C-alpha positions as a Markdown table, in Angstrom:
| # | Residue | x | y | z |
|---|---|---|---|---|
| 1 | Unk | 0.0 | 0.0 | 0.0 |
| 2 | Unk | 1.5 | 3.3 | -1.1 |
| 3 | Unk | 1.8 | 5.8 | 1.9 |
| 4 | Unk | 0.0 | 9.0 | 1.6 |
| 5 | Unk | 2.2 | 12.1 | 1.4 |
| 6 | Unk | 1.4 | 15.1 | 3.5 |
| 7 | Unk | -0.4 | 17.9 | 1.8 |
| 8 | Unk | 1.4 | 21.3 | 1.4 |
| 9 | Unk | -0.9 | 22.8 | 4.0 |
| 10 | Unk | 0.1 | 20.0 | 6.6 |
| 11 | Unk | 3.7 | 20.5 | 5.7 |
| 12 | Unk | 3.5 | 24.2 | 6.3 |
| 13 | Unk | 1.8 | 23.6 | 9.7 |
| 14 | Unk | 4.5 | 21.2 | 10.8 |
| 15 | Unk | 7.3 | 23.6 | 9.7 |
| 16 | Unk | 5.6 | 26.5 | 11.5 |
| 17 | Unk | 5.3 | 24.5 | 14.7 |
| 18 | Unk | 9.0 | 23.5 | 14.5 |
| 19 | Unk | 10.0 | 27.1 | 13.8 |
| 20 | Unk | 7.9 | 28.3 | 16.8 |
| 21 | Unk | 9.6 | 25.6 | 19.0 |
| 22 | Unk | 13.1 | 26.7 | 17.8 |
| 23 | Unk | 12.3 | 30.4 | 18.4 |
| 24 | Unk | 11.0 | 29.6 | 21.9 |
| 25 | Unk | 14.2 | 27.7 | 22.8 |
| 26 | Unk | 16.3 | 30.6 | 21.5 |
| 27 | Unk | 14.2 | 33.1 | 23.5 |
| 28 | Unk | 14.8 | 31.0 | 26.6 |
| 29 | Unk | 18.5 | 31.0 | 25.9 |
| 30 | Unk | 18.5 | 34.7 | 25.5 |
| 31 | Unk | 16.7 | 35.4 | 28.8 |
| 32 | Unk | 18.5 | 32.6 | 30.6 |
| 33 | Unk | 20.3 | 35.0 | 33.0 |
| 34 | Unk | 17.0 | 36.5 | 34.1 |
| 35 | Unk | 15.1 | 33.2 | 34.5 |
| 36 | Unk | 15.9 | 32.6 | 38.2 |
| 37 | Unk | 14.7 | 36.1 | 39.2 |
| 38 | Unk | 11.7 | 35.8 | 36.9 |
| 39 | Unk | 10.7 | 32.4 | 38.4 |
| 40 | Unk | 11.1 | 33.7 | 41.9 |
| 41 | Unk | 9.1 | 36.8 | 41.1 |
| 42 | Unk | 6.3 | 34.7 | 39.7 |
| 43 | Unk | 6.3 | 32.6 | 42.8 |
| 44 | Unk | 6.1 | 35.6 | 45.1 |
| 45 | Unk | 3.6 | 37.3 | 42.8 |
| 46 | Unk | 1.3 | 34.3 | 42.9 |
| 47 | Unk | 1.7 | 34.0 | 46.7 |
| 48 | Unk | 0.9 | 37.6 | 47.4 |
| 49 | Unk | -1.9 | 38.1 | 44.7 |
| 50 | Unk | -4.8 | 37.6 | 47.2 |
| 51 | Unk | -3.1 | 40.1 | 49.5 |
| 52 | Unk | -2.8 | 42.6 | 46.7 |
| 53 | Unk | -6.6 | 42.4 | 46.0 |
| 54 | Unk | -7.4 | 42.9 | 49.6 |
| 55 | Unk | -5.1 | 45.9 | 49.9 |
| 56 | Unk | -6.5 | 47.4 | 46.7 |
| 57 | Unk | -10.0 | 47.3 | 48.2 |
| 58 | Unk | -8.7 | 49.2 | 51.3 |
| 59 | Unk | -6.9 | 51.8 | 49.2 |
| 60 | Unk | -9.9 | 53.1 | 47.3 |
| 61 | Unk | -9.3 | 50.7 | 44.3 |
| 62 | Unk | -5.9 | 52.1 | 43.4 |
| 63 | Unk | -3.8 | 49.4 | 41.8 |
| 64 | Unk | -0.6 | 51.6 | 42.0 |
| 65 | Unk | -0.9 | 52.1 | 45.8 |
| 66 | Unk | -1.7 | 48.4 | 46.2 |
| 67 | Unk | 1.3 | 47.2 | 44.2 |
| 68 | Unk | 3.6 | 49.6 | 46.1 |
| 69 | Unk | 2.3 | 48.2 | 49.5 |
| 70 | Unk | 2.5 | 44.6 | 48.3 |
| 71 | Unk | 6.0 | 45.1 | 47.0 |
| 72 | Unk | 7.1 | 46.5 | 50.3 |
| 73 | Unk | 5.5 | 43.5 | 52.1 |
| 74 | Unk | 7.3 | 41.1 | 49.8 |
| 75 | Unk | 10.5 | 43.0 | 50.4 |
| 76 | Unk | 10.1 | 42.6 | 54.2 |
| 77 | Unk | 9.0 | 39.0 | 54.2 |
| 78 | Unk | 10.7 | 37.3 | 51.2 |
| 79 | Unk | 13.7 | 39.4 | 50.3 |
| 80 | Unk | 15.0 | 41.2 | 53.4 |
| 81 | Unk | 15.5 | 38.0 | 55.5 |
| 82 | Unk | 17.6 | 36.5 | 52.7 |
| 83 | Unk | 19.6 | 39.7 | 52.3 |
| 84 | Unk | 20.3 | 40.0 | 56.1 |
| 85 | Unk | 21.2 | 36.3 | 56.4 |
| 86 | Unk | 23.5 | 36.3 | 53.4 |
| 87 | Unk | 25.3 | 39.6 | 54.2 |
| 88 | Unk | 25.8 | 38.5 | 57.8 |
| 89 | Unk | 27.5 | 35.3 | 56.7 |
| 90 | Unk | 29.6 | 37.1 | 54.1 |
| 91 | Unk | 30.6 | 39.8 | 56.6 |
| 92 | Unk | 31.8 | 37.3 | 59.2 |
| 93 | Unk | 33.3 | 34.8 | 56.7 |
| 94 | Unk | 36.8 | 35.0 | 58.3 |
| 95 | Unk | 35.4 | 34.5 | 61.8 |
| 96 | Unk | 33.3 | 31.6 | 60.5 |
| 97 | Unk | 36.4 | 29.9 | 59.1 |
| 98 | Unk | 38.2 | 30.3 | 62.3 |
| 99 | Unk | 35.2 | 29.2 | 64.4 |
| 100 | Unk | 34.9 | 26.0 | 62.2 |
| 101 | Unk | 38.6 | 25.1 | 62.7 |
| 102 | Unk | 38.2 | 25.7 | 66.4 |
| 103 | Unk | 35.1 | 23.6 | 66.6 |
| 104 | Unk | 36.8 | 20.7 | 64.9 |
| 105 | Unk | 39.6 | 20.8 | 67.6 |
| 106 | Unk | 37.1 | 20.8 | 70.5 |
| 107 | Unk | 37.7 | 18.0 | 73.0 |
| 108 | Unk | 35.1 | 16.8 | 75.6 |
| 109 | Unk | 36.2 | 18.2 | 79.0 |
| 110 | Unk | 36.2 | 16.3 | 82.2 |
| 111 | Unk | 32.9 | 15.8 | 83.9 |
| 112 | Unk | 31.7 | 18.7 | 86.1 |
| 113 | Unk | 31.7 | 18.2 | 89.9 |
| 114 | Unk | 28.0 | 18.8 | 90.3 |
| 115 | Unk | 27.1 | 15.9 | 88.0 |
| 116 | Unk | 28.0 | 13.2 | 90.6 |
| 117 | Unk | 25.7 | 14.9 | 93.2 |
| 118 | Unk | 22.6 | 14.5 | 91.1 |
| 119 | Unk | 20.1 | 12.1 | 92.7 |
| 120 | Unk | 19.5 | 8.7 | 91.1 |
| 121 | Unk | 21.2 | 9.5 | 87.8 |
| 122 | Unk | 24.5 | 10.9 | 89.1 |
| 123 | Unk | 26.7 | 7.8 | 89.0 |
| 124 | Unk | 25.3 | 6.6 | 85.7 |
| 125 | Unk | 25.8 | 10.1 | 84.2 |
| 126 | Unk | 29.4 | 10.0 | 85.3 |
| 127 | Unk | 29.9 | 6.6 | 83.6 |
| 128 | Unk | 28.3 | 7.8 | 80.4 |
| 129 | Unk | 30.3 | 11.0 | 80.3 |
| 130 | Unk | 33.6 | 9.1 | 80.7 |
| 131 | Unk | 32.6 | 6.8 | 77.8 |
| 132 | Unk | 31.9 | 9.7 | 75.6 |
| 133 | Unk | 35.2 | 11.4 | 76.6 |
| 134 | Unk | 37.1 | 8.2 | 75.9 |
| 135 | Unk | 35.4 | 7.5 | 72.6 |
| 136 | Unk | 37.4 | 10.4 | 70.9 |
| 137 | Unk | 34.4 | 11.4 | 68.8 |
| 138 | Unk | 35.8 | 14.8 | 67.8 |
| 139 | Unk | 38.9 | 13.0 | 66.4 |
| 140 | Unk | 36.8 | 10.7 | 64.4 |
| 141 | Unk | 34.8 | 13.6 | 63.0 |
| 142 | Unk | 38.0 | 15.4 | 62.1 |
| 143 | Unk | 39.0 | 12.5 | 60.0 |
| 144 | Unk | 35.6 | 12.0 | 58.4 |
| 145 | Unk | 34.5 | 15.6 | 57.7 |
| 146 | Unk | 36.3 | 17.6 | 55.0 |
| 147 | Unk | 38.3 | 20.8 | 56.0 |
| 148 | Unk | 35.8 | 23.2 | 57.5 |
| 149 | Unk | 37.5 | 26.3 | 56.0 |
| 150 | Unk | 37.2 | 24.8 | 52.5 |
| 151 | Unk | 33.4 | 24.1 | 53.0 |
| 152 | Unk | 32.8 | 27.7 | 54.2 |
| 153 | Unk | 34.8 | 29.2 | 51.3 |
| 154 | Unk | 32.9 | 27.0 | 48.8 |
| 155 | Unk | 29.5 | 28.2 | 50.3 |
| 156 | Unk | 30.5 | 31.9 | 50.2 |
| 157 | Unk | 31.8 | 31.6 | 46.6 |
| 158 | Unk | 28.6 | 29.8 | 45.6 |
| 159 | Unk | 26.5 | 32.6 | 47.0 |
| 160 | Unk | 28.4 | 35.3 | 45.1 |
| 161 | Unk | 29.1 | 38.9 | 46.2 |
| 162 | Unk | 27.0 | 41.7 | 47.7 |
| 163 | Unk | 26.4 | 43.3 | 44.3 |
| 164 | Unk | 25.1 | 40.1 | 42.6 |
| 165 | Unk | 22.8 | 39.4 | 45.5 |
| 166 | Unk | 21.4 | 43.0 | 45.4 |
| 167 | Unk | 20.9 | 42.9 | 41.7 |
| 168 | Unk | 19.1 | 39.6 | 41.9 |
| 169 | Unk | 16.8 | 40.8 | 44.6 |
| 170 | Unk | 16.1 | 44.1 | 42.9 |
| 171 | Unk | 15.3 | 42.4 | 39.6 |
| 172 | Unk | 12.9 | 40.0 | 41.4 |
| 173 | Unk | 11.0 | 42.9 | 43.0 |
| 174 | Unk | 10.8 | 44.8 | 39.7 |
| 175 | Unk | 9.4 | 41.8 | 37.8 |
| 176 | Unk | 7.0 | 41.0 | 40.6 |
| 177 | Unk | 5.6 | 44.6 | 40.6 |
| 178 | Unk | 5.2 | 44.5 | 36.8 |
| 179 | Unk | 3.3 | 41.2 | 37.1 |
| 180 | Unk | 1.0 | 42.6 | 39.8 |
| 181 | Unk | 0.3 | 45.7 | 37.8 |
| 182 | Unk | -1.0 | 43.5 | 34.9 |
| 183 | Unk | -2.1 | 40.6 | 37.0 |
| 184 | Unk | -5.5 | 40.1 | 35.4 |
| 185 | Unk | -4.1 | 40.1 | 31.9 |
| 186 | Unk | -1.4 | 37.6 | 32.9 |
| 187 | Unk | -3.9 | 35.4 | 34.7 |
| 188 | Unk | -6.2 | 35.4 | 31.7 |
| 189 | Unk | -3.3 | 34.5 | 29.3 |
| 190 | Unk | -2.2 | 31.6 | 31.5 |
| 191 | Unk | -5.8 | 30.3 | 31.8 |
| 192 | Unk | -6.3 | 30.6 | 28.1 |
| 193 | Unk | -3.1 | 28.6 | 27.5 |
| 194 | Unk | -4.3 | 25.9 | 29.9 |
| 195 | Unk | -7.7 | 25.8 | 28.1 |
| 196 | Unk | -5.9 | 25.5 | 24.7 |
| 197 | Unk | -4.0 | 22.5 | 26.0 |
| 198 | Unk | -6.8 | 20.6 | 27.7 |
| 199 | Unk | -9.9 | 22.7 | 27.7 |
| 200 | Unk | -11.6 | 23.0 | 31.2 |
| 201 | Unk | -9.3 | 20.4 | 32.7 |
| 202 | Unk | -6.3 | 22.5 | 31.7 |
| 203 | Unk | -7.7 | 25.6 | 33.4 |
| 204 | Unk | -8.4 | 23.6 | 36.6 |
| 205 | Unk | -4.8 | 22.3 | 36.5 |
| 206 | Unk | -3.5 | 25.9 | 36.3 |
| 207 | Unk | -5.6 | 27.0 | 39.3 |
| 208 | Unk | -4.4 | 23.9 | 41.2 |
| 209 | Unk | -0.8 | 24.8 | 40.4 |
| 210 | Unk | -1.4 | 28.3 | 41.7 |
| 211 | Unk | -2.7 | 27.0 | 45.0 |
| 212 | Unk | 0.3 | 24.6 | 45.3 |
| 213 | Unk | 2.8 | 27.4 | 44.7 |
| 214 | Unk | 1.1 | 29.6 | 47.3 |
| 215 | Unk | 1.1 | 26.8 | 49.9 |
| 216 | Unk | 4.7 | 25.9 | 49.4 |
| 217 | Unk | 6.0 | 29.5 | 49.4 |
| 218 | Unk | 4.0 | 30.4 | 52.5 |
| 219 | Unk | 4.8 | 27.2 | 54.4 |
| 220 | Unk | 8.6 | 27.3 | 53.8 |
| 221 | Unk | 9.1 | 31.0 | 54.3 |
| 222 | Unk | 6.8 | 31.7 | 57.2 |
| 223 | Unk | 7.9 | 28.7 | 59.1 |
| 224 | Unk | 11.6 | 29.6 | 58.6 |
| 225 | Unk | 10.9 | 33.2 | 59.8 |
| 226 | Unk | 9.0 | 32.0 | 62.9 |
| 227 | Unk | 11.7 | 29.4 | 63.8 |
| 228 | Unk | 14.5 | 31.9 | 63.3 |
| 229 | Unk | 12.8 | 34.6 | 65.4 |
| 230 | Unk | 12.1 | 32.2 | 68.3 |
| 231 | Unk | 15.6 | 30.6 | 68.1 |
| 232 | Unk | 17.4 | 33.9 | 67.6 |
| 233 | Unk | 15.6 | 35.5 | 70.6 |
| 234 | Unk | 16.5 | 32.5 | 72.7 |
| 235 | Unk | 20.2 | 32.8 | 71.9 |
| 236 | Unk | 20.1 | 36.6 | 72.6 |
| 237 | Unk | 18.3 | 36.1 | 75.9 |
| 238 | Unk | 20.7 | 33.5 | 77.2 |
| 239 | Unk | 23.8 | 35.4 | 76.1 |
| 240 | Unk | 25.0 | 33.0 | 73.4 |
| 241 | Unk | 28.1 | 34.3 | 71.7 |
| 242 | Unk | 27.8 | 35.1 | 68.0 |
| 243 | Unk | 24.0 | 35.2 | 68.3 |
| 244 | Unk | 23.5 | 37.2 | 65.1 |
| 245 | Unk | 25.7 | 34.9 | 63.0 |
| 246 | Unk | 24.0 | 31.8 | 64.5 |
| 247 | Unk | 20.6 | 33.3 | 63.8 |
| 248 | Unk | 21.5 | 33.8 | 60.1 |
| 249 | Unk | 22.7 | 30.2 | 59.9 |
| 250 | Unk | 19.5 | 29.1 | 61.5 |
| 251 | Unk | 17.4 | 30.9 | 58.9 |
| 252 | Unk | 19.4 | 29.3 | 56.0 |
| 253 | Unk | 19.2 | 25.9 | 57.7 |
| 254 | Unk | 15.4 | 26.2 | 58.1 |
| 255 | Unk | 15.0 | 27.2 | 54.4 |
| 256 | Unk | 17.1 | 24.2 | 53.5 |
| 257 | Unk | 14.7 | 22.0 | 55.5 |
| 258 | Unk | 17.6 | 21.0 | 57.9 |
| 259 | Unk | 15.7 | 22.5 | 60.8 |
| 260 | Unk | 16.6 | 24.8 | 63.6 |
| 261 | Unk | 18.4 | 22.0 | 65.5 |
| 262 | Unk | 21.4 | 22.4 | 63.3 |
| 263 | Unk | 22.5 | 25.5 | 65.3 |
| 264 | Unk | 20.4 | 25.3 | 68.5 |
| 265 | Unk | 21.4 | 21.8 | 69.6 |
| 266 | Unk | 25.1 | 22.6 | 69.5 |
| 267 | Unk | 24.4 | 25.9 | 71.2 |
| 268 | Unk | 22.6 | 24.1 | 74.1 |
| 269 | Unk | 25.5 | 21.7 | 74.4 |
| 270 | Unk | 27.9 | 24.6 | 74.5 |
| 271 | Unk | 25.8 | 26.3 | 77.2 |
| 272 | Unk | 25.9 | 23.1 | 79.4 |
| 273 | Unk | 29.7 | 22.9 | 79.1 |
| 274 | Unk | 30.8 | 26.6 | 79.3 |
| 275 | Unk | 27.9 | 28.6 | 80.8 |
| 276 | Unk | 25.5 | 28.4 | 83.7 |
| 277 | Unk | 22.9 | 25.7 | 84.0 |
| 278 | Unk | 19.9 | 28.1 | 84.0 |
| 279 | Unk | 20.8 | 29.6 | 80.6 |
| 280 | Unk | 21.3 | 26.1 | 79.2 |
| 281 | Unk | 17.9 | 24.9 | 80.4 |
| 282 | Unk | 16.2 | 28.0 | 79.0 |
| 283 | Unk | 17.8 | 27.5 | 75.6 |
| 284 | Unk | 16.9 | 23.8 | 75.7 |
| 285 | Unk | 13.3 | 24.7 | 76.2 |
| 286 | Unk | 13.4 | 27.2 | 73.4 |
| 287 | Unk | 15.1 | 24.6 | 71.1 |
| 288 | Unk | 12.3 | 22.1 | 71.8 |
| 289 | Unk | 9.7 | 24.8 | 71.0 |
| 290 | Unk | 11.3 | 25.6 | 67.7 |
| 291 | Unk | 11.5 | 22.0 | 66.7 |
| 292 | Unk | 7.8 | 21.6 | 67.5 |
| 293 | Unk | 7.0 | 24.6 | 65.4 |
| 294 | Unk | 9.0 | 23.1 | 62.5 |
| 295 | Unk | 7.0 | 19.9 | 62.7 |
| 296 | Unk | 3.6 | 21.5 | 63.2 |
| 297 | Unk | 3.4 | 24.9 | 61.5 |
| 298 | Unk | 5.0 | 24.0 | 58.1 |
| 299 | Unk | 2.8 | 21.0 | 57.3 |
| 300 | Unk | -0.3 | 23.0 | 58.4 |
| 301 | Unk | 0.5 | 26.0 | 56.2 |
| 302 | Unk | 1.3 | 23.8 | 53.1 |
| 303 | Unk | -1.6 | 21.5 | 53.4 |
| 304 | Unk | -4.1 | 24.4 | 53.8 |
| 305 | Unk | -3.5 | 24.9 | 50.0 |
| 306 | Unk | -2.4 | 21.5 | 48.7 |
| 307 | Unk | -1.6 | 18.1 | 50.1 |
| 308 | Unk | 2.2 | 17.7 | 49.4 |
| 309 | Unk | 4.6 | 15.2 | 51.0 |
| 310 | Unk | 7.2 | 17.1 | 53.0 |
| 311 | Unk | 10.0 | 14.9 | 51.5 |
| 312 | Unk | 9.3 | 16.6 | 48.2 |
| 313 | Unk | 9.9 | 20.0 | 49.8 |
| 314 | Unk | 13.3 | 18.8 | 51.1 |
| 315 | Unk | 14.4 | 17.3 | 47.8 |
| 316 | Unk | 13.1 | 20.4 | 46.0 |
| 317 | Unk | 15.2 | 22.7 | 48.2 |
| 318 | Unk | 18.4 | 20.7 | 47.7 |
| 319 | Unk | 17.9 | 20.2 | 44.0 |
| 320 | Unk | 16.7 | 23.7 | 43.4 |
| 321 | Unk | 19.7 | 25.2 | 45.2 |
| 322 | Unk | 22.0 | 23.1 | 43.0 |
| 323 | Unk | 20.2 | 23.9 | 39.7 |
| 324 | Unk | 19.2 | 27.6 | 40.2 |
| 325 | Unk | 21.4 | 28.9 | 43.0 |
| 326 | Unk | 19.9 | 30.9 | 45.9 |
| 327 | Unk | 16.5 | 31.3 | 44.3 |
| 328 | Unk | 16.3 | 27.6 | 43.9 |
| 329 | Unk | 15.3 | 27.4 | 47.6 |
| 330 | Unk | 11.9 | 28.5 | 46.4 |
| 331 | Unk | 11.9 | 27.3 | 42.8 |
| 332 | Unk | 12.8 | 23.6 | 43.5 |
| 333 | Unk | 10.1 | 22.8 | 46.0 |
| 334 | Unk | 7.5 | 24.6 | 43.9 |
| 335 | Unk | 8.4 | 22.7 | 40.7 |
| 336 | Unk | 8.3 | 19.3 | 42.4 |
| 337 | Unk | 5.1 | 20.1 | 44.4 |
| 338 | Unk | 3.3 | 21.4 | 41.3 |
| 339 | Unk | 4.3 | 18.3 | 39.3 |
| 340 | Unk | 3.3 | 16.0 | 42.1 |
| 341 | Unk | -0.1 | 17.7 | 42.5 |
| 342 | Unk | -0.8 | 17.7 | 38.8 |
| 343 | Unk | 0.1 | 14.1 | 38.3 |
| 344 | Unk | -1.9 | 13.0 | 41.3 |
| 345 | Unk | -4.9 | 14.9 | 40.1 |
| 346 | Unk | -4.5 | 13.6 | 36.6 |
| 347 | Unk | -4.3 | 10.0 | 37.8 |
| 348 | Unk | -7.4 | 10.5 | 40.0 |
| 349 | Unk | -9.4 | 11.8 | 37.1 |
| 350 | Unk | -8.2 | 8.9 | 34.9 |
| 351 | Unk | -9.2 | 6.4 | 37.5 |
| 352 | Unk | -12.6 | 7.9 | 37.8 |
| 353 | Unk | -13.1 | 8.0 | 34.1 |
| 354 | Unk | -12.0 | 4.4 | 33.6 |
| 355 | Unk | -14.8 | 1.9 | 33.0 |
| 356 | Unk | -15.6 | -0.3 | 36.0 |
| 357 | Unk | -15.1 | -4.0 | 35.3 |
| 358 | Unk | -17.6 | -6.3 | 36.9 |
| 359 | Unk | -16.3 | -8.4 | 39.8 |
């Protein structure tokens, strides 16, 4: 049987589609330096869109005033904490390297005299302390962990300089303000694109993706801010040295889904060794409180908008940081969460539409 050749009209349609695809790829290549800031701006813009509409109603329907207020709020909530944390770490980079080298040389001191006087647990505590002291754990860590100075230098080089951070943040705010100013037109365009792909189902998927983006951005950022505020206040109250630097590290650790215990648990141990018992107990209580906040507040905020496994958030943060740099802390979890939510919804619809076989 002789195959049917495509008509000239079909050939032109295929060539037009290929040319459009090539032009889209070249366009993405041209705007590649601006993609991280654009994606971050879209994430913040979608997250703060309901807030913009509420503010606009309060400000006599003025979109300009509402965009200005929302941009200021985004600056305070999403951008300023990043900037303060990054600049604090960069400013104290030399001290951090010295601190890391000193920490690796730390040796467990002899047991304190008051430990033996504790009722019931005193003798057992002395025995356990001596076992830890004789285990030479710091020496083992020194052999297993790479040079601390090299790790800190790599992190600081990866983050870039002050000027690059400022430019990235400024570009993000400008793009977000532009998206908010023309928000209805942008929303209509995206919904029309979804309808063109899969009709009403496509529009529903776009709306579902927006809710997922909002839930992940609010859950990750707000939880990190609350944990950092509580943990930082605890370190300041108890007189922990380098409280500002440790607070900045706590914020980054919370965004990376490592949790506040990365800094607070070692701080509590330091308090027990080198400071008074009361300060150590107070900081221990605050540490437990921040860990509870991490395990309760974040799932609650995320699942208010979409049901997303927290393991996806952790993988998205690590993968996004590797792929997109600093803004990948937001971008990675959003991409994985949206993909998971859309696939889950699509499978549920396919399962419902499938014909039921008789038992």
